[in-house]
C-alpha positions as CSV (number, residue, x, y, z in Angstrom):
1,M,2.7,21.0,-9.3
2,E,-0.6,23.0,-9.3
3,Y,-2.4,21.1,-6.6
4,L,0.7,21.4,-4.3
5,N,1.3,24.9,-4.9
6,L,5.2,24.2,-5.3
7,N,7.6,25.6,-7.8
8,K,8.6,22.2,-9.9
9,E,11.9,23.7,-10.9
10,K,12.9,24.4,-7.3
11,L,11.8,20.7,-6.5
12,T,14.2,19.2,-8.6
13,L,17.0,19.5,-6.2
14,T,14.7,18.1,-3.3
15,V,14.0,15.2,-5.5
16,E,17.5,14.5,-6.5
17,E,18.5,14.5,-2.8
18,L,15.6,12.2,-1.8
19,N,16.6,9.7,-4.6
20,I,20.1,9.7,-2.9
21,L,18.3,8.9,0.4
22,L,16.3,6.3,-1.2
23,A,19.5,4.6,-2.5
24,D,21.0,4.8,0.9
25,Y,18.0,3.3,2.9
26,H,18.1,0.5,0.0
27,L,21.7,-0.3,0.9
28,Y,21.1,0.2,4.5
29,Y,18.1,-2.2,4.4
30,Q,20.0,-4.7,2.7
31,K,22.9,-4.3,5.1
32,L,20.6,-4.8,8.0
33,R,19.1,-8.0,6.4
34,N,22.8,-9.3,5.8
35,F,23.7,-8.7,9.5
36,H,20.3,-10.5,10.6
37,W,21.4,-13.3,8.7
38,N,24.8,-13.6,10.0
39,I,25.0,-12.5,13.3
40,I,26.6,-15.2,15.7
41,G,27.7,-15.5,19.3
42,K,26.3,-14.4,22.4
43,S,24.6,-11.3,21.2
44,F,22.8,-13.5,18.5
45,F,19.2,-13.2,20.2
46,D,19.3,-9.5,20.8
47,L,20.9,-8.4,17.7
48,H,19.0,-10.8,15.3
49,E,15.8,-9.2,16.8
50,K,17.0,-5.9,16.6
51,F,18.4,-5.9,13.2
52,E,15.0,-7.2,12.2
53,E,13.3,-4.6,13.8
54,M,15.4,-2.0,12.2
55,Y,15.1,-3.6,8.5
56,D,11.5,-3.5,9.1
57,D,11.5,0.0,9.8
58,A,13.8,0.8,6.8
59,V,11.5,-0.9,4.5
60,L,8.7,1.3,5.5
61,K,11.0,4.3,5.0
62,I,11.7,3.3,1.4
63,D,8.2,3.3,0.6
64,D,7.5,6.5,2.1
65,I,10.7,8.2,0.5
66,A,9.8,7.0,-2.8
67,E,5.9,7.8,-2.5
68,R,6.9,11.2,-1.5
69,V,9.1,11.7,-4.9
70,L,5.9,10.5,-6.5
71,T,3.7,13.1,-4.7
72,L,6.1,15.7,-6.0
73,R,5.1,14.3,-9.5
74,F,8.8,13.1,-10.2
75,Q,10.0,9.4,-10.6
76,P,11.9,7.5,-7.8
77,A,15.1,5.8,-8.6
78,S,14.2,2.0,-8.7
79,N,16.8,0.0,-10.0
80,F,19.6,-1.3,-7.7
81,S,22.2,-0.5,-10.2
82,D,21.1,3.1,-9.8
83,Y,21.2,2.8,-5.9
84,L,24.8,1.5,-6.0
85,K,25.8,4.6,-8.1
86,L,23.8,7.2,-6.0
87,S,24.3,6.0,-2.4
88,N,26.6,7.4,0.2
89,L,26.6,3.7,1.6
90,E,28.7,0.8,0.3
91,E,27.6,-2.8,0.5
92,S,29.0,-4.9,3.3
93,D,30.7,-8.4,3.7
94,S,28.9,-10.7,6.0
95,E,31.8,-12.0,8.5
96,F,32.0,-9.4,11.3
97,T,31.8,-9.5,15.0
98,D,28.5,-8.3,16.6
99,I,30.4,-5.1,17.9
100,E,32.0,-4.5,14.3
101,M,28.3,-4.8,12.7
102,V,27.0,-2.1,15.1
103,K,29.8,0.2,14.5
104,I,29.4,-0.4,10.6
105,L,25.7,0.7,11.3
106,L,26.6,3.6,13.1
107,E,28.8,5.0,10.5
108,D,25.9,4.5,8.0
109,H,23.7,6.3,10.6
110,G,26.0,9.5,10.1
111,K,25.9,9.3,6.5
112,I,22.0,8.7,6.2
113,L,21.6,11.6,8.8
114,S,24.0,13.9,6.7
115,Q,22.0,12.9,3.7
116,M,18.6,13.6,5.5
117,R,20.1,17.0,6.4
118,K,20.7,17.7,2.9
119,V,17.4,17.0,1.9
120,V,15.7,19.2,4.5
121,K,18.0,21.9,3.5
122,V,16.8,21.9,0.0
123,A,13.3,20.9,0.6
124,D,13.4,24.2,2.9
125,E,14.7,26.3,-0.4
126,A,11.8,25.0,-2.2
127,N,9.3,25.8,0.5
128,D,8.3,22.1,0.7
129,E,7.0,21.6,4.1
130,G,5.7,18.1,3.4
131,T,9.2,16.9,2.9
132,I,10.8,18.7,5.8
133,D,8.2,17.2,8.1
134,L,8.6,13.5,6.8
135,I,12.6,13.7,6.9
136,G,12.6,15.6,10.4
137,A,10.8,12.9,12.0
138,Y,13.1,10.2,10.5
139,I,16.3,12.3,11.6
140,R,14.8,12.2,15.4
141,E,13.9,8.3,15.1
142,L,17.5,7.6,13.6
143,E,19.4,9.7,16.1
144,K,17.6,8.0,18.9
145,T,18.4,4.4,17.3
146,S,21.9,5.5,17.0
147,W,22.3,6.6,20.7
148,M,21.0,3.3,21.5
149,L,23.4,1.2,19.3
150,D,26.4,3.4,20.5
151,A,25.4,2.8,24.4
152,W,25.2,-1.2,23.4
153,V,28.9,-0.8,22.2
154,M,30.3,1.6,24.9
155,K,32.4,-0.5,27.6
156,T,30.5,-1.5,30.7
157,K,32.9,-0.3,33.1
158,Q,32.7,3.3,31.6
159,T,31.5,5.7,34.0
160,H,29.5,8.5,33.2
161,Q,32.3,11.1,33.4
162,E,34.0,9.4,30.6
163,I,30.9,9.6,28.5
164,K,30.7,13.2,28.8
């Protein structure tokens, strides 16, 4: 770890948490593909496009997370069987309404955000600013996406008073 000036022992926990996040993103990506393929009804055009946008973003994050693990001179998890064991997320069926799909994704966002915060915590303890910077940006982006999806499922007659 000489070229990064980081303690390899301290980075072990960071890499463990990054591999869990990598697993989370793989299951999330596949769930987005599933929902993209199986959305039906009046929201088809909007959500079909939104889910594609989201899985395109997820695949970039998958690559970034794996490459961060490699940058730290560790091996990223790379088997789907490992992802299923490591992930905080679960696979999903295909037959849901549009609102159910969005609610499932919001639940997953909560789990992914929690995992991201774990990564930041252990990276901070290892003085790993590169990982903190990467994941911090992901937190901000996922929070914004979550807000937008949450706004989409809110009742249209709901007033601003009720939201507060």
